[in-house]
Backbone and ligand atoms as CSV (ligand in chain L), in Angstrom:
chain,resi,resn,atom,element,x,y,z
A,1,MET,N,N,-9.989,2.134,5.386
A,1,MET,CA,C,-8.731,2.842,5.627
A,1,MET,C,C,-7.584,1.845,5.698
A,2,ILE,N,N,-6.524,2.190,5.033
A,2,ILE,CA,C,-5.380,1.286,5.005
A,2,ILE,C,C,-4.193,1.983,5.639
A,3,SER,N,N,-3.565,1.324,6.586
A,3,SER,CA,C,-2.287,1.866,7.046
A,3,SER,C,C,-1.283,0.742,6.906
A,4,ALA,N,N,-0.117,1.085,6.497
A,4,ALA,CA,C,0.855,0.043,6.210
A,4,ALA,C,C,2.028,0.123,7.171
A,5,LEU,N,N,2.387,-0.990,7.731
A,5,LEU,CA,C,3.561,-1.062,8.586
A,5,LEU,C,C,4.609,-1.849,7.811
A,6,ILE,N,N,5.753,-1.276,7.692
A,6,ILE,CA,C,6.762,-1.915,6.862
A,6,ILE,C,C,7.966,-2.313,7.683
A,7,ARG,N,N,8.383,-3.518,7.549
A,7,ARG,CA,C,9.545,-4.008,8.270
A,7,ARG,C,C,10.656,-4.215,7.256
A,8,GLU,N,N,11.784,-3.651,7.572
A,8,GLU,CA,C,12.886,-3.795,6.614
A,8,GLU,C,C,13.521,-5.167,6.782
A,9,ASP,N,N,13.545,-5.902,5.735
A,9,ASP,CA,C,14.078,-7.251,5.727
A,9,ASP,C,C,14.906,-7.388,4.463
A,10,LYS,N,N,16.060,-6.752,4.458
A,10,LYS,CA,C,16.860,-6.682,3.233
A,10,LYS,C,C,16.006,-6.110,2.115
A,11,ASN,N,N,15.586,-6.926,1.181
A,11,ASN,CA,C,14.791,-6.364,0.092
A,11,ASN,C,C,13.354,-6.862,0.109
A,12,VAL,N,N,12.871,-7.195,1.275
A,12,VAL,CA,C,11.470,-7.599,1.385
A,12,VAL,C,C,10.729,-6.537,2.169
A,13,ILE,N,N,9.665,-6.055,1.598
A,13,ILE,CA,C,8.839,-5.083,2.310
A,13,ILE,C,C,7.610,-5.829,2.835
A,14,SER,N,N,7.380,-5.739,4.117
A,14,SER,CA,C,6.178,-6.363,4.671
A,14,SER,C,C,5.160,-5.286,5.001
A,15,LEU,N,N,3.960,-5.535,4.643
A,15,LEU,CA,C,2.909,-4.553,4.876
A,15,LEU,C,C,1.842,-5.136,5.788
A,16,ARG,N,N,1.315,-4.303,6.649
A,16,ARG,CA,C,0.186,-4.737,7.460
A,16,ARG,C,C,-0.979,-3.817,7.153
A,17,LYS,N,N,-2.077,-4.394,6.816
A,17,LYS,CA,C,-3.238,-3.605,6.443
A,17,LYS,C,C,-4.237,-3.637,7.595
A,18,ASN,N,N,-4.613,-2.479,8.069
A,18,ASN,CA,C,-5.599,-2.414,9.147
A,18,ASN,C,C,-6.948,-2.018,8.573
A,19,ILE,N,N,-7.911,-2.850,8.759
A,19,ILE,CA,C,-9.259,-2.526,8.299
A,19,ILE,C,C,-10.132,-2.330,9.528
A,20,THR,N,N,-10.659,-1.140,9.665
A,20,THR,CA,C,-11.515,-0.867,10.817
A,20,THR,C,C,-12.920,-1.393,10.533
A,21,LEU,N,N,-13.393,-2.292,11.373
A,21,LEU,CA,C,-14.741,-2.826,11.184
A,21,LEU,C,C,-15.723,-1.810,11.744
A,22,ARG,N,N,-16.515,-1.256,10.864
A,22,ARG,CA,C,-17.415,-0.169,11.223
A,22,ARG,C,C,-18.364,-0.557,12.363
A,23,GLY,N,N,-18.440,0.288,13.359
A,23,GLY,CA,C,-19.396,0.074,14.443
A,23,GLY,C,C,-18.880,-0.830,15.548
A,24,LEU,N,N,-17.890,-1.623,15.253
A,24,LEU,CA,C,-17.394,-2.555,16.247
A,24,LEU,C,C,-16.113,-2.061,16.903
A,25,GLY,N,N,-15.452,-1.159,16.214
A,25,GLY,CA,C,-14.203,-0.645,16.754
A,25,GLY,C,C,-13.095,-1.685,16.750
A,26,LEU,N,N,-13.304,-2.738,15.954
A,26,LEU,CA,C,-12.287,-3.785,15.897
A,26,LEU,C,C,-11.407,-3.592,14.661
A,27,GLU,N,N,-10.210,-4.059,14.750
A,27,GLU,CA,C,-9.313,-3.958,13.613
A,27,GLU,C,C,-8.922,-5.337,13.138
A,28,LYS,N,N,-9.074,-5.508,11.839
A,28,LYS,CA,C,-8.642,-6.770,11.272
A,28,LYS,C,C,-7.348,-6.503,10.514
A,29,THR,N,N,-6.370,-7.275,10.800
A,29,THR,CA,C,-5.074,-7.031,10.179
A,29,THR,C,C,-4.730,-8.120,9.177
A,30,ALA,N,N,-4.334,-7.684,7.990
A,30,ALA,CA,C,-3.866,-8.632,6.977
A,30,ALA,C,C,-2.434,-8.257,6.646
A,31,ARG,N,N,-1.626,-9.265,6.438
A,31,ARG,CA,C,-0.223,-8.990,6.114
A,31,ARG,C,C,0.125,-9.556,4.755
A,32,PHE,N,N,0.963,-8.819,4.072
A,32,PHE,CA,C,1.520,-9.378,2.837
A,32,PHE,C,C,2.906,-8.811,2.610
A,33,SER,N,N,3.686,-9.518,1.830
A,33,SER,CA,C,5.066,-9.090,1.568
A,33,SER,C,C,5.269,-8.821,0.097
A,34,ILE,N,N,6.182,-7.932,-0.172
A,34,ILE,CA,C,6.550,-7.660,-1.559
A,34,ILE,C,C,8.047,-7.919,-1.692
A,35,SER,N,N,8.437,-8.681,-2.665
A,35,SER,CA,C,9.860,-8.887,-2.916
A,35,SER,C,C,10.279,-8.052,-4.111
A,36,ILE,N,N,11.235,-7.179,-3.872
A,36,ILE,CA,C,11.765,-6.360,-4.967
A,36,ILE,C,C,13.281,-6.362,-4.875
A,37,SER,N,N,13.946,-5.950,-5.917
A,37,SER,CA,C,15.407,-5.940,-5.894
A,37,SER,C,C,15.885,-4.898,-4.890
A,38,SER,N,N,17.042,-5.148,-4.293
A,38,SER,CA,C,17.553,-4.206,-3.301
A,38,SER,C,C,17.850,-2.851,-3.944
A,39,ASP,N,N,18.203,-2.884,-5.221
A,39,ASP,CA,C,18.474,-1.629,-5.931
A,39,ASP,C,C,17.190,-0.803,-6.043
A,40,LEU,N,N,16.106,-1.484,-6.375
A,40,LEU,CA,C,14.821,-0.788,-6.503
A,40,LEU,C,C,14.377,-0.224,-5.158
A,41,LEU,N,N,14.596,-0.997,-4.111
A,41,LEU,CA,C,14.225,-0.549,-2.770
A,41,LEU,C,C,15.037,0.687,-2.368
A,42,ARG,N,N,16.336,0.667,-2.683
A,42,ARG,CA,C,17.195,1.816,-2.378
A,42,ARG,C,C,16.700,3.055,-3.123
A,43,ARG,N,N,16.346,2.878,-4.390
A,43,ARG,CA,C,15.854,4.015,-5.178
A,43,ARG,C,C,14.505,4.505,-4.678
A,44,PHE,N,N,13.686,3.568,-4.232
A,44,PHE,CA,C,12.386,3.948,-3.662
A,44,PHE,C,C,12.601,4.783,-2.403
A,45,ASP,N,N,13.513,4.335,-1.545
A,45,ASP,CA,C,13.810,5.067,-0.306
A,45,ASP,C,C,14.315,6.478,-0.608
A,46,ASN,N,N,15.188,6.591,-1.606
A,46,ASN,CA,C,15.708,7.908,-1.979
A,46,ASN,C,C,14.586,8.817,-2.483
A,47,ALA,N,N,13.757,8.271,-3.355
A,47,ALA,CA,C,12.649,9.047,-3.920
A,47,ALA,C,C,11.687,9.464,-2.820
A,48,MET,N,N,11.456,8.536,-1.880
A,48,MET,CA,C,10.546,8.790,-0.769
A,48,MET,C,C,11.057,9.946,0.102
A,49,ARG,N,N,12.360,9.938,0.373
A,49,ARG,CA,C,12.951,11.007,1.183
A,49,ARG,C,C,12.850,12.354,0.468
A,50,GLU,N,N,13.076,12.328,-0.826
A,50,GLU,CA,C,12.961,13.557,-1.610
A,50,GLU,C,C,11.546,14.126,-1.538
A,51,LYS,N,N,10.579,13.233,-1.433
A,51,LYS,CA,C,9.179,13.668,-1.317
A,51,LYS,C,C,8.818,13.945,0.141
A,52,THR,N,N,9.824,13.967,0.993
A,52,THR,CA,C,9.723,14.258,2.430
A,52,THR,C,C,8.836,13.287,3.223
A,53,TYR,N,N,8.732,12.066,2.748
A,53,TYR,CA,C,8.044,11.047,3.544
A,53,TYR,C,C,8.977,10.636,4.671
A,54,ILE,N,N,8.432,10.463,5.870
A,54,ILE,CA,C,9.257,10.078,7.006
A,54,ILE,C,C,9.460,8.567,7.032
A,55,ASN,N,N,8.427,7.834,6.665
A,55,ASN,CA,C,8.587,6.380,6.648
A,55,ASN,C,C,7.922,5.765,5.417
A,56,ARG,N,N,8.256,4.506,5.203
A,56,ARG,CA,C,7.735,3.815,4.028
A,56,ARG,C,C,6.239,3.547,4.135
A,57,SER,N,N,5.753,3.428,5.365
A,57,SER,CA,C,4.328,3.107,5.549
A,57,SER,C,C,3.431,4.070,4.794
A,58,LYS,N,N,3.651,5.358,5.026
A,58,LYS,CA,C,2.799,6.380,4.415
A,58,LYS,C,C,3.028,6.439,2.905
A,59,ALA,N,N,4.275,6.289,2.500
A,59,ALA,CA,C,4.593,6.353,1.070
A,59,ALA,C,C,3.904,5.218,0.308
A,60,VAL,N,N,3.993,4.012,0.842
A,60,VAL,CA,C,3.372,2.863,0.166
A,60,VAL,C,C,1.849,2.971,0.246
A,61,ARG,N,N,1.359,3.416,1.400
A,61,ARG,CA,C,-0.096,3.597,1.563
A,61,ARG,C,C,-0.636,4.573,0.526
A,62,ASP,N,N,0.058,5.685,0.308
A,62,ASP,CA,C,-0.393,6.678,-0.663
A,62,ASP,C,C,-0.360,6.121,-2.086
A,63,LEU,N,N,0.649,5.320,-2.379
A,63,LEU,CA,C,0.718,4.692,-3.703
A,63,LEU,C,C,-0.466,3.754,-3.914
A,64,ILE,N,N,-0.807,3.000,-2.864
A,64,ILE,CA,C,-1.923,2.060,-2.950
A,64,ILE,C,C,-3.232,2.814,-3.171
A,65,VAL,N,N,-3.444,3.886,-2.406
A,65,VAL,CA,C,-4.678,4.669,-2.542
A,65,VAL,C,C,-4.766,5.285,-3.937
A,66,ASP,N,N,-3.653,5.817,-4.406
A,66,ASP,CA,C,-3.622,6.426,-5.730
A,66,ASP,C,C,-3.980,5.397,-6.803
A,67,PHE,N,N,-3.453,4.220,-6.657
A,67,PHE,CA,C,-3.711,3.119,-7.589
A,67,PHE,C,C,-5.209,2.773,-7.599
A,68,ILE,N,N,-5.798,2.685,-6.410
A,68,ILE,CA,C,-7.221,2.342,-6.292
A,68,ILE,C,C,-8.086,3.459,-6.887
A,69,VAL,N,N,-7.743,4.710,-6.576
A,69,VAL,CA,C,-8.512,5.849,-7.102
A,69,VAL,C,C,-8.463,5.870,-8.629
A,70,GLU,N,N,-7.292,5.609,-9.185
A,70,GLU,CA,C,-7.160,5.600,-10.647
A,70,GLU,C,C,-8.024,4.523,-11.283
A,71,ARG,N,N,-8.035,3.351,-10.678
A,71,ARG,CA,C,-8.838,2.244,-11.210
A,71,ARG,C,C,-10.321,2.594,-11.115
A,72,GLU,N,N,-10.731,3.169,-9.993
A,72,GLU,CA,C,-12.135,3.520,-9.821
A,72,GLU,C,C,-12.530,4.605,-10.813
A,73,TRP,N,N,-11.615,5.519,-11.050
A,73,TRP,CA,C,-11.856,6.596,-12.012
A,73,TRP,C,C,-12.115,5.995,-13.391
A,74,GLU,N,N,-11.275,5.042,-13.772
A,74,GLU,CA,C,-11.388,4.474,-15.109
A,74,GLU,C,C,-12.664,3.657,-15.291
A,75,LYS,N,N,-13.187,3.092,-14.223
A,75,LYS,CA,C,-14.390,2.254,-14.319
A,75,LYS,C,C,-15.675,3.067,-14.215
A,76,SER,N,N,-15.549,4.312,-13.767
A,76,SER,CA,C,-16.729,5.124,-13.486
A,76,SER,C,C,-17.556,5.428,-14.733
A,77,GLU,N,N,-18.862,5.550,-14.535
A,77,GLU,CA,C,-19.767,5.901,-15.639
A,77,GLU,C,C,-20.177,7.366,-15.535
A,78,ARG,N,N,-19.512,8.107,-14.650
A,78,ARG,CA,C,-19.849,9.518,-14.463
A,78,ARG,C,C,-18.979,10.402,-15.341
A,79,GLN,N,N,-19.459,11.613,-15.550
A,79,GLN,CA,C,-18.674,12.606,-16.273
A,79,GLN,C,C,-17.536,13.067,-15.368
A,80,VAL,N,N,-16.362,13.123,-15.913
A,80,VAL,CA,C,-15.200,13.554,-15.129
A,80,VAL,C,C,-14.394,14.593,-15.913
A,81,MET,N,N,-13.409,15.139,-15.249
A,81,MET,CA,C,-12.513,16.102,-15.883
A,81,MET,C,C,-11.098,15.521,-15.887
A,82,GLY,N,N,-10.302,16.006,-16.797
A,82,GLY,CA,C,-8.908,15.568,-16.832
A,82,GLY,C,C,-8.072,16.637,-17.496
A,83,SER,N,N,-6.773,16.572,-17.282
A,83,SER,CA,C,-5.896,17.474,-18.026
A,83,SER,C,C,-4.761,16.656,-18.608
A,84,LEU,N,N,-4.459,16.952,-19.846
A,84,LEU,CA,C,-3.417,16.205,-20.541
A,84,LEU,C,C,-2.299,17.162,-20.942
A,85,THR,N,N,-1.092,16.825,-20.564
A,85,THR,CA,C,0.064,17.623,-20.972
A,85,THR,C,C,0.835,16.853,-22.032
A,86,LEU,N,N,1.081,17.506,-23.146
A,86,LEU,CA,C,1.845,16.881,-24.228
A,86,LEU,C,C,3.090,17.707,-24.489
A,87,LEU,N,N,4.192,17.024,-24.682
A,87,LEU,CA,C,5.426,17.706,-25.035
A,87,LEU,C,C,5.900,17.111,-26.354
A,88,TYR,N,N,6.104,17.969,-27.329
A,88,TYR,CA,C,6.498,17.414,-28.634
A,88,TYR,C,C,7.342,18.385,-29.451
A,89,GLU,N,N,7.955,17.806,-30.490
A,89,GLU,CA,C,8.745,18.595,-31.418
A,89,GLU,C,C,7.836,19.004,-32.564
A,90,HIS,N,N,7.660,20.286,-32.752
A,90,HIS,CA,C,6.662,20.692,-33.748
A,90,HIS,C,C,7.084,20.404,-35.188
A,91,GLU,N,N,8.409,20.125,-35.384
A,91,GLU,CA,C,8.854,19.826,-36.748
A,91,GLU,C,C,8.578,18.377,-37.152
A,92,ALA,N,N,8.221,17.530,-36.201
A,92,ALA,CA,C,7.988,16.121,-36.547
A,92,ALA,C,C,6.953,16.040,-37.669
A,93,ARG,N,N,7.288,15.297,-38.690
A,93,ARG,CA,C,6.467,15.252,-39.891
A,93,ARG,C,C,5.002,14.856,-39.622
A,94,GLY,N,N,4.112,15.719,-39.992
A,94,GLY,CA,C,2.677,15.436,-39.892
A,94,GLY,C,C,2.095,15.466,-38.483
A,95,LEU,N,N,2.928,15.781,-37.493
A,95,LEU,CA,C,2.454,15.688,-36.102
A,95,LEU,C,C,1.381,16.733,-35.767
A,96,LEU,N,N,1.632,17.988,-36.130
A,96,LEU,CA,C,0.656,19.041,-35.801
A,96,LEU,C,C,-0.698,18.737,-36.422
A,97,GLU,N,N,-0.681,18.276,-37.678
A,97,GLU,CA,C,-1.923,17.939,-38.379
A,97,GLU,C,C,-2.642,16.794,-37.669
A,98,ARG,N,N,-1.863,15.793,-37.270
A,98,ARG,CA,C,-2.446,14.608,-36.629
A,98,ARG,C,C,-3.073,14.980,-35.282
A,99,LEU,N,N,-2.344,15.786,-34.496
A,99,LEU,CA,C,-2.860,16.193,-33.189
A,99,LEU,C,C,-4.148,17.008,-33.344
A,100,ALA,N,N,-4.153,17.906,-34.339
A,100,ALA,CA,C,-5.335,18.748,-34.568
A,100,ALA,C,C,-6.508,17.898,-35.052
A,101,GLU,N,N,-6.209,16.941,-35.933
A,101,GLU,CA,C,-7.254,16.065,-36.494
A,101,GLU,C,C,-7.969,15.282,-35.380
A,102,ILE,N,N,-7.163,14.695,-34.483
A,102,ILE,CA,C,-7.741,13.907,-33.377
A,102,ILE,C,C,-8.584,14.807,-32.477
A,103,GLN,N,N,-8.081,16.010,-32.176
A,103,GLN,CA,C,-8.809,16.906,-31.278
A,103,GLN,C,C,-10.115,17.414,-31.902
A,104,HIS,N,N,-10.096,17.654,-33.224
A,104,HIS,CA,C,-11.324,18.084,-33.893
A,104,HIS,C,C,-12.356,16.973,-33.893
A,105,GLU,N,N,-11.861,15.754,-34.126
A,105,GLU,CA,C,-12.732,14.578,-34.141
A,105,GLU,C,C,-13.421,14.395,-32.788
A,106,ARG,N,N,-12.712,14.758,-31.725
A,106,ARG,CA,C,-13.234,14.556,-30.372
A,106,ARG,C,C,-13.472,15.895,-29.682
A,107,SER,N,N,-13.967,16.860,-30.449
A,107,SER,CA,C,-14.134,18.216,-29.911
A,107,SER,C,C,-15.101,18.263,-28.727
A,108,SER,N,N,-16.007,17.281,-28.639
A,108,SER,CA,C,-16.948,17.291,-27.508
A,108,SER,C,C,-16.228,16.997,-26.190
A,109,ASN,N,N,-15.048,16.385,-26.264
A,109,ASN,CA,C,-14.292,16.080,-25.043
A,109,ASN,C,C,-13.216,17.117,-24.729
A,110,VAL,N,N,-12.902,17.963,-25.705
A,110,VAL,CA,C,-11.828,18.934,-25.497
A,110,VAL,C,C,-12.441,20.288,-25.132
A,111,VAL,N,N,-12.244,20.703,-23.898
A,111,VAL,CA,C,-12.837,21.961,-23.435
A,111,VAL,C,C,-11.979,23.145,-23.869
A,112,SER,N,N,-10.669,22.987,-23.718
A,112,SER,CA,C,-9.764,24.107,-23.984
A,112,SER,C,C,-8.344,23.584,-24.181
A,113,THR,N,N,-7.554,24.319,-24.921
A,113,THR,CA,C,-6.149,23.935,-25.067
A,113,THR,C,C,-5.258,25.163,-24.878
A,114,MET,N,N,-4.062,24.910,-24.397
A,114,MET,CA,C,-3.089,25.986,-24.266
A,114,MET,C,C,-1.801,25.506,-24.924
A,115,HIS,N,N,-1.247,26.331,-25.775
A,115,HIS,CA,C,-0.021,25.955,-26.472
A,115,HIS,C,C,1.121,26.857,-26.025
A,116,VAL,N,N,2.239,26.238,-25.671
A,116,VAL,CA,C,3.409,27.003,-25.250
A,116,VAL,C,C,4.575,26.660,-26.175
A,117,HIS,N,N,5.198,27.674,-26.778
A,117,HIS,CA,C,6.389,27.446,-27.597
A,117,HIS,C,C,7.577,27.466,-26.639
A,118,ILE,N,N,8.130,26.314,-26.327
A,118,ILE,CA,C,9.181,26.236,-25.308
A,118,ILE,C,C,10.505,26.810,-25.825
A,119,ASP,N,N,10.916,26.320,-26.977
A,119,ASP,CA,C,12.130,26.845,-27.611
A,119,ASP,C,C,11.955,26.701,-29.125
A,120,GLU,N,N,13.055,26.729,-29.856
A,120,GLU,CA,C,13.000,26.650,-31.313
A,120,GLU,C,C,12.291,25.387,-31.812
A,121,HIS,N,N,12.458,24.299,-31.057
A,121,HIS,CA,C,11.958,23.004,-31.537
A,121,HIS,C,C,10.771,22.436,-30.770
A,122,ASN,N,N,10.739,22.735,-29.483
A,122,ASN,CA,C,9.773,22.030,-28.632
A,122,ASN,C,C,8.551,22.851,-28.243
A,123,CYS,N,N,7.441,22.157,-28.175
A,123,CYS,CA,C,6.178,22.778,-27.782
A,123,CYS,C,C,5.565,21.994,-26.627
A,124,MET,N,N,4.791,22.704,-25.833
A,124,MET,CA,C,3.993,22.035,-24.818
A,124,MET,C,C,2.537,22.402,-25.060
A,125,GLU,N,N,1.679,21.397,-24.960
A,125,GLU,CA,C,0.266,21.662,-25.104
A,125,GLU,C,C,-0.443,21.095,-23.888
A,126,VAL,N,N,-1.321,21.881,-23.296
A,126,VAL,CA,C,-2.100,21.405,-22.151
A,126,VAL,C,C,-3.566,21.426,-22.553
A,127,LEU,N,N,-4.216,20.282,-22.434
A,127,LEU,CA,C,-5.610,20.161,-22.845
A,127,LEU,C,C,-6.493,19.931,-21.627
A,128,ALA,N,N,-7.561,20.710,-21.526
A,128,ALA,CA,C,-8.568,20.452,-20.493
A,128,ALA,C,C,-9.614,19.552,-21.145
A,129,LEU,N,N,-9.873,18.407,-20.506
A,129,LEU,CA,C,-10.767,17.413,-21.103
A,129,LEU,C,C,-11.959,17.134,-20.192
A,130,LYS,N,N,-13.080,16.807,-20.814
A,130,LYS,CA,C,-14.258,16.385,-20.034
A,130,LYS,C,C,-14.926,15.228,-20.752
A,131,GLY,N,N,-15.667,14.442,-19.983
A,131,GLY,CA,C,-16.366,13.311,-20.583
A,131,GLY,C,C,-16.322,12.104,-19.682
A,132,LEU,N,N,-16.624,10.943,-20.256
A,132,LEU,CA,C,-16.541,9.710,-19.487
A,132,LEU,C,C,-15.071,9.321,-19.366
A,133,PRO,N,N,-14.694,8.695,-18.253
A,133,PRO,CA,C,-13.300,8.323,-18.060
A,133,PRO,C,C,-12.704,7.549,-19.234
A,134,ARG,N,N,-13.468,6.576,-19.757
A,134,ARG,CA,C,-12.907,5.770,-20.845
A,134,ARG,C,C,-12.697,6.600,-22.113
A,135,GLU,N,N,-13.544,7.622,-22.322
A,135,GLU,CA,C,-13.359,8.497,-23.487
A,135,GLU,C,C,-12.085,9.326,-23.333
A,136,ILE,N,N,-11.905,9.862,-22.121
A,136,ILE,CA,C,-10.740,10.706,-21.863
A,136,ILE,C,C,-9.455,9.888,-21.934
A,137,ARG,N,N,-9.488,8.697,-21.359
A,137,ARG,CA,C,-8.305,7.826,-21.367
A,137,ARG,C,C,-7.931,7.458,-22.814
A,138,GLU,N,N,-8.954,7.123,-23.599
A,138,GLU,CA,C,-8.695,6.701,-24.983
A,138,GLU,C,C,-8.156,7.862,-25.814
A,139,LEU,N,N,-8.744,9.042,-25.609
A,139,LEU,CA,C,-8.288,10.235,-26.330
A,139,LEU,C,C,-6.836,10.564,-25.949
A,140,ALA,N,N,-6.546,10.502,-24.655
A,140,ALA,CA,C,-5.181,10.784,-24.193
A,140,ALA,C,C,-4.191,9.780,-24.776
A,141,ASP,N,N,-4.554,8.515,-24.765
A,141,ASP,CA,C,-3.660,7.477,-25.311
A,141,ASP,C,C,-3.392,7.715,-26.793
A,142,ARG,N,N,-4.426,8.096,-27.526
A,142,ARG,CA,C,-4.254,8.336,-28.969
A,142,ARG,C,C,-3.292,9.499,-29.216
A,143,LEU,N,N,-3.438,10.567,-28.434
A,143,LEU,CA,C,-2.577,11.740,-28.616
A,143,LEU,C,C,-1.132,11.444,-28.181
A,144,ILE,N,N,-0.991,10.789,-27.028
A,144,ILE,CA,C,0.354,10.501,-26.501
A,144,ILE,C,C,1.124,9.563,-27.434
A,145,SER,N,N,0.394,8.641,-28.079
A,145,SER,CA,C,1.085,7.648,-28.908
A,145,SER,C,C,1.457,8.159,-30.298
A,146,CYS,N,N,1.107,9.410,-30.622
A,146,CYS,CA,C,1.482,9.962,-31.933
A,146,CYS,C,C,3.004,10.048,-32.041
A,147,ARG,N,N,3.510,9.684,-33.212
A,147,ARG,CA,C,4.952,9.761,-33.430
A,147,ARG,C,C,5.424,11.210,-33.316
A,148,GLY,N,N,6.436,11.453,-32.499
A,148,GLY,CA,C,6.943,12.812,-32.314
A,148,GLY,C,C,6.586,13.379,-30.948
A,149,VAL,N,N,5.615,12.743,-30.267
A,149,VAL,CA,C,5.288,13.193,-28.906
A,149,VAL,C,C,6.349,12.619,-27.964
A,150,LYS,N,N,7.090,13.497,-27.303
A,150,LYS,CA,C,8.193,13.053,-26.448
A,150,LYS,C,C,7.714,12.613,-25.072
A,151,HIS,N,N,6.690,13.296,-24.599
A,151,HIS,CA,C,6.168,12.949,-23.280
A,151,HIS,C,C,4.707,13.363,-23.191
A,152,GLY,N,N,3.939,12.561,-22.538
A,152,GLY,CA,C,2.534,12.906,-22.348
A,152,GLY,C,C,2.051,12.357,-21.029
A,153,LYS,N,N,1.233,13.129,-20.347
A,153,LYS,CA,C,0.746,12.672,-19.046
A,153,LYS,C,C,-0.673,13.160,-18.814
A,154,LEU,N,N,-1.536,12.215,-18.490
A,154,LEU,CA,C,-2.926,12.541,-18.184
A,154,LEU,C,C,-3.104,12.623,-16.682
A,155,VAL,N,N,-3.686,13.703,-16.224
A,155,VAL,CA,C,-4.042,13.815,-14.802
A,155,VAL,C,C,-5.549,13.666,-14.712
A,156,MET,N,N,-5.960,12.642,-13.967
A,156,MET,CA,C,-7.381,12.350,-13.843
A,156,MET,C,C,-7.957,13.165,-12.695
A,157,SER,N,N,-9.050,13.840,-12.965
A,157,SER,CA,C,-9.686,14.587,-11.893
A,157,SER,C,C,-11.193,14.351,-11.945
A,158,THR,N,N,-11.923,15.096,-11.142
A,158,THR,CA,C,-13.370,14.902,-11.092
A,158,THR,C,C,-14.043,16.242,-11.332
A,159,ARG,N,N,-15.382,16.227,-11.347
A,159,ARG,CA,C,-16.118,17.489,-11.461
A,159,ARG,C,C,-16.277,18.130,-10.081
A,160,GLY,N,N,-15.787,17.438,-9.072
A,160,GLY,CA,C,-15.738,18.004,-7.736
A,160,GLY,C,C,-17.021,17.915,-6.940
A,161,GLU,N,N,-18.092,17.376,-7.565
A,161,GLU,CA,C,-19.390,17.348,-6.891
A,161,GLU,C,C,-19.396,16.471,-5.649
A,162,GLU,N,N,-18.609,15.391,-5.703
A,162,GLU,CA,C,-18.647,14.439,-4.581
A,162,GLU,C,C,-17.593,14.713,-3.525
A,163,ILE,N,N,-16.748,15.683,-3.813
A,163,ILE,CA,C,-15.681,15.980,-2.868
A,163,ILE,C,C,-16.088,17.175,-2.009
A,164,THR,N,N,-16.124,16.945,-0.702
A,164,THR,CA,C,-16.554,18.046,0.173
A,164,THR,C,C,-15.398,18.557,0.992
L,1,NI,NI,NI,4.833,25.689,-30.481
């Protein structure tokens, strides 16, 4: 478990990490600092408030946990689930064909797709994906990097078996 204590020092964020030693009830504390521009820190504080965080400790702690979970997800050898949202202009030359070609090639990883016609030009596609993390990540990267895709985001999830 990580809890972060942050001391405001102009643009230096100091963090204290508490590690509970199992069975002993002792806490080992490690400290580290992050130097970022004051502008970035101001924007972080604004974003944090918008997300209704009361202090930086919890906000930074959640970012750290999210980062660790993502890395563990990517290294896992288990079957996982993911959802990919793509936003694109359907008139982009060859884009629809390319997106369909990639999805057909990897049909074992694509469970379902939903297509939304947003307006005259823009479409949104949401893909439910399954497979090994590296397969899903690679498939998502290939689709997102197609010319004409304006935005793409993969949400990594699990099959839920280990979550109680
Ligand atoms: Ni459309």
